C-alpha positions in Angstrom: -66.1 -8.7 48.7 -66.3 -11.9 46.3 -66.0 -8.8 43.8 -63.8 -7.3 45.6 -61.6 -10.1 45.1 -62.3 -11.2 41.1 -61.6 -7.3 39.8 -58.0 -8.2 41.9 -57.4 -10.7 39.9 -58.4 -9.9 36.8 -56.2 -7.0 37.1 -52.8 -9.4 38.2 -52.5 -10.9 34.5 -52.3 -6.7 33.2 -49.2 -6.4 35.4 -47.6 -9.5 34.8 -47.4 -8.9 31.5 -46.4 -4.6 31.6 -43.4 -6.0 34.1 -42.5 -8.9 31.8 -42.1 -5.9 29.0 -40.1 -3.8 31.2 -38.3 -6.9 32.4 -37.3 -8.0 28.6 -36.8 -3.5 27.6 -34.2 -4.0 30.2 -32.4 -6.9 29.3 -32.3 -6.1 25.9 -30.7 -2.0 27.0 -28.4 -4.2 29.0 -27.5 -6.5 26.4 -26.9 -3.0 24.0 -24.6 -0.9 26.4 -22.6 -4.1 26.2 -22.2 -4.6 22.9 -21.6 -0.9 22.1 -19.4 -1.1 25.7 -17.3 -3.8 23.7 -17.1 -2.3 20.0 -15.5 0.9 22.0 -13.3 -1.1 23.7 -12.1 -3.0 20.5 -12.2 0.7 18.5 -9.9 2.0 20.9 -7.0 -1.4 21.4 -7.8 -0.9 16.7 -6.5 2.5 17.4 -3.8 2.1 19.6 -2.4 -0.5 17.7 -2.1 1.6 14.7 -0.3 4.7 16.7 2.2 1.8 17.7 2.3 1.0 14.3 2.4 4.5 13.1 5.2 5.1 15.9 7.3 2.1 14.6 6.9 3.6 11.0 8.8 6.8 11.6 10.9 5.7 14.2 12.1 3.4 11.6 12.1 6.3 8.6 14.3 8.2 11.1 16.7 5.6 11.5 17.4 4.8 7.6 17.2 9.2 7.1 20.0 8.9 9.7 22.1 5.8 8.3 21.8 7.3 4.8 22.4 11.7 5.4 25.0 11.6 2.8 24.1 10.2 0.1 21.2 11.5 0.9 22.2 14.9 0.8 24.7 14.2 -2.1 20.6 13.7 -4.4 22.6 10.7 -5.1 19.6 8.4 -4.1 16.1 9.1 -1.9 14.1 7.9 0.6 10.6 7.4 -0.2 8.1 5.5 2.3 11.1 3.6 3.6 12.0 2.7 0.1 15.5 4.0 -1.1 15.5 4.8 -5.0 18.9 4.6 -7.4 18.2 6.2 -10.6 19.3 3.3 -13.5 21.5 6.1 -15.9 23.3 6.0 -12.6 24.5 2.2 -12.2 23.6 1.5 -15.5 23.6 2.2 -19.0 20.7 2.6 -21.2 19.0 -1.3 -21.6 22.0 -2.7 -20.0 22.5 -4.6 -16.6 26.3 -3.7 -16.7 27.1 -1.5 -13.6 28.8 2.5 -14.5 31.8 2.8 -12.4 29.9 5.4 -10.7 27.3 3.2 -10.0 29.7 0.8 -8.1 30.9 3.3 -6.0 28.1 4.6 -4.9 26.6 0.9 -4.0 30.0 0.1 -1.7 29.2 3.9 -0.2 25.6 2.4 1.2 27.4 -1.2 2.1 28.4 -0.1 6.1 25.6 2.1 6.4 23.6 -0.6 5.4 24.1 -3.7 6.6 24.7 -1.6 10.5 21.2 -0.9 10.0 19.5 -4.2 8.9 21.5 -5.5 12.0 20.5 -3.8 14.6 16.5 -4.0 13.5 17.5 -7.6 12.2 15.4 -7.6 8.9 16.9 -8.1 5.0 17.8 -5.8 2.1 14.9 -6.5 -0.5 17.0 -4.9 -3.5 14.1 -4.6 -6.7 14.9 -3.9 -10.4 12.6 -1.4 -12.3 12.0 -0.7 -16.2 9.9 2.1 -18.3 7.1 0.4 -20.5 9.2 0.2 -24.0 9.8 -3.3 -25.3 13.3 -4.3 -24.9 13.6 -7.0 -27.6 13.2 -4.1 -30.2 16.2 -2.7 -28.4 18.4 -5.2 -26.7 18.3 -9.1 -28.0 20.5 -9.8 -25.1 16.9 -10.1 -23.0 13.7 -11.9 -23.7 11.9 -8.9 -22.7 11.4 -6.7 -19.3 10.6 -9.0 -16.4 14.7 -10.4 -17.3 16.5 -6.8 -17.6 14.8 -5.7 -14.5 16.1 -8.8 -12.7 19.5 -8.8 -14.0 20.0 -5.2 -13.4 18.7 -6.4 -9.7 21.2 -9.8 -9.8 23.8 -7.0 -10.5 23.5 -4.6 -7.9 23.0 -7.9 -5.5 25.7 -9.2 -6.3 27.6 -6.3 -6.0 26.4 -5.0 -2.4 27.7 -8.7 -1.5 31.2 -7.7 -2.7 31.0 -4.5 -0.8 30.7 -6.1 2.2 27.2 -7.4 2.5 26.6 -10.4 4.0 24.5 -12.5 2.0 22.3 -13.8 3.9 20.8 -10.3 4.4 19.5 -9.3 0.8 17.3 -10.3 -1.8 17.1 -9.6 -5.2 13.3 -8.9 -7.0 12.0 -8.1 -10.6 9.1 -5.8 -10.9 9.5 -5.3 -14.9 7.1 -2.5 -16.0 5.2 -2.9 -13.0 4.7 -0.1 -10.5 6.0 2.8 -12.2 6.7 5.9 -10.6 4.7 8.4 -12.5 2.9 7.6 -15.9 5.4 6.3 -19.3 4.1 9.9 -21.0 7.7 10.4 -22.0 11.3 10.0 -22.1 11.7 12.0 -19.0 9.2 10.4 -17.1 10.7 6.9 -18.2 14.1 7.8 -16.8 12.2 7.9 -13.7 11.0 4.4 -13.9 14.1 2.4 -15.0 15.6 2.2 -11.4 16.8 0.3 -8.9 14.9 0.0 -5.0 16.1 -1.5 -2.1 13.8 -1.8 0.9 14.3 -3.2 4.6 11.9 -5.5 5.0 11.0 -8.3 8.6 13.1 -11.4 8.1 11.0 -14.2 7.9 10.7 -16.4 11.1 13.2 -19.5 10.3 11.4 -21.2 12.5 7.9 -24.6 12.4 5.2 -23.8 14.2 5.2 -26.7 17.0 2.3 -28.7 14.5 4.5 -28.5 11.6 7.1 -30.6 9.6 10.1 -30.0 7.9 
């Protein structure tokens, strides 16, 4: 009888260790399962957010195409990823910031549809000027460099839009100089493509300060 009790006592630690091991493995499995489920939920949430973002971008593109249907159909402007492009030669002579009469007519025709579009979405218009990569100072001493030329062209377009009825609070000007070309400046045809003005609707910056911010 004593021998039997001794055997039972000797095997008990083994079973306890095995049970502890199984408990530990089960706990690890549960933690792993919870982690996988959390990751899947996070991925599903990110995917849903991305789908909604793409849907909103597509709706925005379609709305903008509808608003600018007439000038788009005439080929006087382009629309790419929400950016309205106008060839520089349609607006300005080479190395000049003086607006051509045909360019003013085009800008005037854009004011009403753009104003309606911006008001319906609570957005504003960024007017951007771009140049080619040629040094401007050697061709026109009126401007210090391509930054200044692109800035003055963007300002000319911005002021013209305001003169033709666009509220000044709904747009602003930006200059990019020779940066961000559409195509490599490999020849004159390519450089002509890069000399352009673009207009892009962008969200309005919030005018409200956070609770912990002071004016």
